[in-house]
N, C-alpha and C positions, 0 to 999 in steps of 0.2 A: 045511531051513535052521533056524537057531536061533530065528528070529522071523518072524512073518508081517507083512510090511510093507505088504501091499496093493498096489494099482496104483501104479506109479511115475509121478510127475507128468511133464508134458512137459519141464520144465526139466531133469529128470534126464538126458535124452538129449543135453544140450548140454554140451560141455566135460568129460565125465566122465573122460577120460583126461589131463587137464591137471593140472599140479602147482599147485593153488590152495590157499590157506589164508587164514584170518583168525584172530581170537582164538578159540582152541579147536579149530580145524579141523586135522586131520592131513593129511599128504601122501597123496594118493589112490593113486598108484602103489605107494608103500611099503606102505600098508595092504593093497592087493590081494595083494601077494606074501606078506605075513605071514599074512593071513587064509586064503589058499588053502593055504599050507603047514600051518597049524594044524588046519584042518578036513578036509583031503584032498578038496576039492571036485572033482567031475567037470568035464570041459571045459565041458559044457552049463551046469552050475550056476555055474561060474566066470564064464562069459560073461554070464549073467543078473545075477550079483551086481555086475559092473562097472557096469551101468546103474543098479542100485539105490543104489550107494554114494555118488554125487555129493552128494545133499542131506543126508547124515548129518553129525552133529556129535559131537565127543567128549563123553562124559558118564559119570562113575562107572566108568571103566575099560572103557567100551564105546562103541558107536555108537548115538546116539539119533535116532529119527525117528518122528513121530506117536505118541509115548509108548511105543514099542517099543525095546528095547535088545538089540543083538547083542553078546554078551560077547566081549572080546578079552583077558581076563585069562589070564595064562599064556604069552602071546606075548612076543617080545622087542621091546619098543618102545624101542629105544635112541635116544639123542639124535641127531637128524637133523643132517647136515652142512649147512653154509651155502655157497651158490654166490656167489662174489665175482667181479664184473666189474672188471677193472683196465684203464683206458684212459689214453693219453697221446700227445702228439706224439712222433715219433721224436727221440731225443736228450734227453728229459726224465728218463731214468734209470729207467724202469719195469722193464725186464728186470733191471737190476742190483739193484734193491730186492727184486724177487721172488726172485731167486737167493739173496740174502743171507737173506731171511726163511726160505726152505725149507732152507737148509743150516745156519743158525745157531740156528734156533728151532723145529725140527720133530722133537725127540727122541722124541715120542710117535707120530710117523708119522700125525698126524691132519690134515695139510695136503698137498695135491697140486696140481701144475700140470697143467691140462688139456692133452692132446696132440692137436693139431688134425690134420685131413687136409689135404693140399695136393697140387696137381698140378705144382708147380714142381720144378726139378731140385735134387738133393741138393748141398749146399755142403760144402766140406772140413771134416771134423770132425763132421758131422752123422750121426746114426744113425736108421735107420727104427724107429719105435715109441718112441724116446726124445725126439727133438726134434720130429718130425712123423711122421705116417703118410703116406708118399709113395705116391701112387696115380696111375694114368693118367687122362686126362680122361674117357674112356668109363666107367671105374669110378666116378669122382666123380659124373658125371651120373646114373648108375644109383642111387647112394645118395640123390641129391636126389629122384628119382622115387619112391623107397620111403619118403620122409619120414624118413630116418635122421638128418638134421641138425637141431639146434636153431636154428642159423643158418649161413649160408654167404654168401660174397661173392666177386666177381672183383676182384682187385687187380693192376694192372699186367700184365694178361694171364694171371694164374695164379688158380686157384680155391683157396679156403680154407674149411673147414667144421668145425663142432664136433659130435661124436657125441652124440646124445641118450642112448643106452643107457649109454655109459660114464659120463656125468655122473650119471645117476640111480643107477647101481650104487654109485658112491662116496658119494653123499649118503646113501643108505640104510644104509651102514656107519658113518655118523657122521663121515665125512671131509670137511673143508672143501676145496672145489675152487676154483681160481683160473683165470679165463679172461682171457687177454691178447688183447683184441679191441678194435676201434674202436667209435665211437659208434653206427654203423649196426647192427653186430652186437648191440650192447647193447640197442638198441630191439627187435630181433627177439626176443631172449631174454626181456626183461621182459614181453612179451605172452604168454609161455607158462609161466613159472614165477617164483617169488619169488627175488629176488636182493638183495645189498648191493653197491652200485657205488662205485668210488673213481676219481677222476680225478687224475692226477699232472701238475702244472704246473711249468715251469721258472721261475726267479726273474725272468727277463727274456728278451726276444727276442735281445738281444746274447749272453747266456750260452748260449742254445739254439744259436745259430749257431756260437759258439766250440766247443761240444761236438761238433757235427757235423763241423766242420773238423778238430778234434783226432783224430777217428777215422782220418783219413788213408785212407779207403776210396773216397770219391766225388769226382768232378770238381766244379768250381765250378758248372757248369750243373745237375748233379744236386742239389747242396746248395741251390741256389736253388729248385728244384722242391719239395724237402723242406720248406723254410721256408714256401713258399706253402701246402702241404698242412697244415703244422702250425698255421698261423693259422686255416685253415678248420676244423680239428678242435677247437681250443681254444674256439671259439664255443659249443660244446655242453657245456662244463664244468658248467653249471647244471642239467643233466639227471641229475646224479649225486648220491648220498647224501652222499659225503664228498669233500673236496678237500684234497690235500697239496701244498705247495710244496716242491719238492726243491732247496733252496739248499744246505743242509748235509745230507750223505748220512745220517749217523748220526741226526740229528734226524728226518729223513723216515722212516727205518726204524723209529724209536721210535714215531712217529705211526701208521704202518701196523700195527704190533703192537698199539697201543692200540685201534684200530678193531676188530680181531679179538677181543681180550679183551672189549671192550664188548659185542660181538654175542653172545658165549658166555654172558654174564650176562643177556641179554634174557629176559623173562618166559617166552616160549614155549620157549626152549631149556632154561631151568632147570626148567620143568614136566616136560619129557621126561627130562632128565638126573637130576633129583632126585625122581622120582615116588614111590619108596618112602619117602624121608624126609618128603616133604610129607604123605603119607597118615598116617604115624605122628604127625607134629606136630599135624595137624588132626583126628585121630580123636576122636570124642565119647566 
């Protein structure tokens, strides 16, 4: 290897394969893939380096630990994508906002809606791999056992889950990924990787109920149940980074776009996206 880092501390063995960062810390999984490709590590060397990597920090184009630096110059350290969690009660307009965002403001192809796995039956107009990955219960449980899901839950007798590998692959390519999940799934994901979370609220309970009735899809009993569930979900709005009140659709869409643009100008994102420019500007 390029540097002798000595014995790895005990802390290195904890959480080494989790996507953690703070100011100056890169995404661990992304670095592993980039470093392995750049240096052509053997399987044994790659496995050892996974353990060593966790305590490293970015410094001068490399990874610094105990005054040693493993150079990563020459690798493709593209801007990392952001994982957005979008939650709302049914009827608040979350799906409509996401669809508008991805169809009207995604010309560069840098935004993508996560496609979840589910065991529920396919509905008219739905396509496998587009709306959901439809799988059998046995297959879903096998994926749980393998640890393939960032989060999963059982809702009304059906299983839903988010693929870990698919999310990480998109983020490594600089694609922003949007997860349409509830507050429970949001909690699971926050424990494993950095996110930006947005909660969509209706302007009032009366308007929420009016929208649910306006769909013309559910009985009065079902709507009553959805309203009860909505109230229980809205209690958790304060666990999120941003809150958008969807009273006027165009205004709510503008605010959603503003959150994304703000995130892309965050220090860590700009340090990655404008690395060459910053080096030129600050060169002595």
